[in-house]
C-alpha positions, 0 to 999 in steps of 0.5 A, spaced: 500 500 500 505 504 501 509 503 495 502 504 491 501 511 494 509 512 493 508 511 485 501 515 485 505 521 488 511 520 483 506 520 478 503 526 480 509 530 481 512 528 474 505 530 471 506 537 475 513 538 472 511 536 465 504 541 466 508 547 469 514 546 463 508 546 458 505 552 460 511 556 462 514 554 455 507 556 452 507 563 455 514 564 453 513 562 446 507 566 446 511 572 449 516 572 444 512 571 438 508 577 439 510 583 435 512 590 438 511 595 433 512 603 434 512 610 430 519 612 430 519 619 426 514 623 422 516 628 417 512 633 413 513 637 407 509 641 402 506 638 396 502 644 393 501 651 396 495 655 393 492 661 395 487 658 400 489 651 401 496 647 402 497 640 400 502 637 405 505 630 405 506 626 412 511 621 412 511 616 418 516 611 420 513 605 423 518 599 426 517 592 428 523 592 434 522 586 437 518 579 436 516 576 430 513 579 423 506 583 425 499 582 423 496 586 418 498 594 420 494 600 418 496 608 419 490 613 421 492 620 420 488 626 423 489 633 423 486 638 428 486 645 428 491 648 434 486 654 434 479 650 435 482 643 437 477 640 432 478 635 427 480 638 420 481 632 416 484 625 416 486 619 412 487 612 413 492 607 409 494 600 410 501 598 411 501 590 411 506 586 415 512 589 418 517 584 418 521 582 425 527 588 425 524 592 419 522 599 418 517 601 413 515 608 411 508 610 409 506 617 405 500 620 406 497 627 403 492 632 407 489 638 404 489 643 409 486 650 409 492 655 409 491 659 415 493 657 423 497 651 425 495 644 426 497 638 430 498 632 426 496 625 430 498 618 427 495 612 430 498 605 428 494 599 428 495 592 428 489 589 425 484 592 430 488 593 436 491 600 437 499 599 438 502 606 438 501 613 436 506 619 434 505 627 433 507 633 430 505 640 430 505 645 424 504 653 425 502 659 421 501 656 414 498 663 412 505 665 411 507 660 406 508 663 399 503 660 393 506 657 388 501 658 382 507 661 378 510 654 378 507 651 371 513 649 368 513 653 362 518 658 360 518 663 354 525 660 351 525 665 345 521 669 339 522 670 332 518 675 327 516 674 320 513 679 315 507 676 312 504 682 309 505 690 308 499 694 306 500 701 305 502 703 312 500 697 316 504 691 317 502 683 318 508 680 323 508 673 325 510 672 332 513 665 333 513 663 340 518 658 343 515 655 349 519 650 353 516 645 359 522 644 364 517 641 369 517 633 370 510 632 368 506 634 362 504 641 362 497 644 363 493 648 357 494 655 359 491 662 356 497 666 353 496 674 351 501 676 346 501 684 345 505 689 340 507 695 344 510 701 341 517 702 344 516 710 346 509 712 347 508 705 350 501 705 346 498 698 344 498 697 337 495 690 337 494 684 341 491 677 341 489 671 345 491 663 344 492 657 348 499 654 350 496 647 349 499 641 353 507 640 352 511 634 354 516 634 359 523 637 356 520 639 350 520 645 346 514 647 341 512 653 337 506 657 337 505 662 332 500 668 331 499 674 327 499 681 329 498 687 325 501 694 327 503 701 323 509 701 319 516 705 321 515 704 329 519 700 334 515 695 338 516 691 344 512 684 343 510 681 350 507 674 352 503 673 358 501 666 360 495 666 365 493 661 370 485 662 371 486 670 373 493 670 375 499 672 370 504 666 372 509 667 366 512 673 362 516 674 356 518 679 351 522 681 345 523 687 340 521 688 333 524 695 330 521 697 324 525 704 325 531 702 328 536 708 331 544 708 331 548 712 335 554 715 332 560 719 335 560 717 342 553 719 343 553 726 339 549 724 333 543 719 332 542 716 325 535 713 324 535 707 319 530 707 314 527 699 313 523 697 307 519 693 310 516 690 304 523 687 302 522 682 308 515 679 306 516 671 306 511 666 303 505 664 307 506 658 311 501 653 314 498 655 320 491 653 323 486 657 326 489 656 333 496 658 331 499 652 331 505 652 326 507 646 322 513 649 318 510 646 311 508 651 305 501 650 302 501 645 297 497 647 291 492 642 287 497 638 282 496 638 275 491 644 273 497 648 271 498 643 265 491 642 264 490 649 263 496 650 258 493 644 254 486 647 253 489 654 251 493 650 246 487 646 243 483 653 243 489 656 238 489 650 234 481 650 233 481 658 231 487 657 226 483 652 222 477 656 222 480 661 219 484 657 214 477 654 212 
């Protein structure tokens, strides 16, 4: 009996040891497998600044500094007004799984009214469990200069051709070279071209046209005609508009009556320019002023046909006279 009880006690002790080891091992393993994720840093930069709103990019750094890979994670970004404390805007994006020891970055864009400051709060979730938060504050957005002038288009140069001279009026074709120095295809903007007399500053003519969309690192030519009085000097101005704002300017000169200074500024000689000497053949230009550089082609064959008809008529008339 005593021996029987001893065996039972040994079995119970052994079972307890095994159970304790199993539970201890399970708890330890569970603790080691749980991911530890946190927000380590936040960066803020302006993406686009308009007169009333600012688009900001918020880049958040999330790290799994201990444990096995995380489950699906996400980031909730909120912007609170520092003046009222009210939530202005928020954005949420999925991050996915963060590997053990890895750091990932996620960039989110918030559109904020251009006034006062904002407290930007980032909340990191693993599935539905809130794991960590980060926070950064920005101030005085109204002091940021608007970048409405950054359209990427530059006026690279201008050329002028005399198309017609009619009495005291001269038709000048203005070829405007536009270069897109931006990283993206440009928008289609309105462009005002003006011919202003150089001395009196009076406008002789002005015309509107569109820039058209321009691919990155590409130069295009936009052409239109201006009609001005002959024997005057002109400043040709180009103004590119974005809605109601002038965002780019360019200018060049057409001198139909140039002057030359002689003898160290003691005498001014006026040169006479015969404008009609510079008339060049008309080239193809569609209604929008886009110039393709090709001469207008006439219908083939009609000149020869008219010549044959004329010769045949002469022959017939001669035969009738002989009869």
